[in-house]
Steps between C-alpha positions, in 0.01 A plus 500: 500500500666430174605773263406482136780544264438768235460362152332187602135434532241671280746736352738219405291391200497846348777598267705798561294771340570855578233680678260685275572275197218313328493143385517606135833662559631177640400304179782445260495733199451358146809471294546800276625459139867553460648789314621279211152357431353853500758618248446207265128567447539848345759369250253244359231764473737727301581226250133420446419867453785538244380201300145633506620839374698336221197298392287814508759686290507222241122504480490877456767483230300239309186712526695806383626309195146394418378858530781624275423234239131591505587870474723440197226300332240769564740768375561304179125457454444872551770593249352259246153645551635853460673405173183335370296805597740735319483281188123495528485880522725543198295248304176676592638839400624358170164335437322827575708682239444222247125493558485879469693493173278224360182684598629825349611320184159339457324833545732695274489232230130578460582869455763455228252523208369827644854633530564398138191697391624802694839472330348482150272795577805702610687412181210618282445818702160391629592514870333832585250645745358291778617178341858625535456566874349156558776333300775680687340414836485133403865501392598661832314235698655206315844657537448516878415129492844436349409461132787603270491534124798400287595464135667766283594522135868445429576277800651154443255215473479290819285187469439495875309831494418548130262314271583540132189530282671634186841431350705682238856581392664840519844611381543753780486256797782285633286269717139392536326823596148607594402743225134543599298451821165352413389459863700613802596246766411522868664365814460516879837493667684207341178330385414553133124525448515535124802509267541788262371408154739641243617496141865403467762550232816303443815602313481456122644161400831542319511873568852483635617295197347746254664791679833321487461431129403861436809615686720269293330612177543867580867448561545258205493747204746736665733214577468369140579844357808529717620159382441596134697821546783307656512266201501784248769706676702200599424545867532793732875471535571480133285801415 
């Protein structure tokens, strides 16, 4: 009988595989990426992320500038509107005062003849009894509305508030003077409703010249007498 040599025969075609190992273990393993290639990939990702962040920052900065510009414009608009509103309020308040003064002036202008009648009745002593109470009540009401009476004898004539109805000359005045109040004037605040109607007197023409001549004449005789005495006695030193 012949002896079979180990390793030959059916077992010769089989590779040396340890017992218990599978065929998958015997297959060659796929090549794994090297350490250098693995390190290069993260570096590229970092650069791309940095550029993306920079672009995002630039975009945000541009948006922030736009927002600031819009905010400045809206602030300027708001300040302009506030200034216009303040001017509007002041104008309305001023117009209210003006309208009130005009309305009061129109009403009180219609009452001036009645006030003149009350004044004439008081001057003649006819303001008595119930008529006196009514007259005083009316004068109190118009005074509350701001009506003021003006015009007095002896005050200088002012053409802006006086109306001269009579004119004369007087030696005892040094300027044009109101010597009689024919009708008192009335005003509301600074608004004149009616000027005071007065009689005025001016200084006498040539009054100062006459006074000067009189002064010279009164001193003339005494001076002439002294000169005559000096001639007769030969002068004060010779006498």
